[in-house]
C-alpha angles and dihedrals in degrees: 000000000000119000112251115221127190132221118264111224091216107048096017092228125132097243107121116097124225090244092055091047094047092057099036116118132158094268093044108030129184114257117219110230092213101052103011091231123140127239136161145188112262114253090234089069091056091048091051091048092050093047093050092046091049092052091048090049091054090049089054091046089052092049092050092049094046094049096034089231118123088194088089090067089072086070089076091072098060089038089058092049093049091048092050091049095047101040105028110025095040095045116103118251116242133204132222117265111248114220 
């Protein structure tokens, strides 16, 4: 499987790994190996992801209760993976504003 790299907002090279991007927040940003500049995913993206995943989890809970089959609860795992991919890994990295 090829390694997926993400675009650095400073040098515009695809050098930031998915692991770095997934755990990058404003107080612990991802550091680009090419230019050594810091960037992070905005917290609003994580809040949106968490909200969507929570709604999907409740949908799966409702399905499992209505059908009396706990098997539907397994749907929360791929739902989490899809939410992380859509709202965290595909979000653009941002930089701090310099004053």
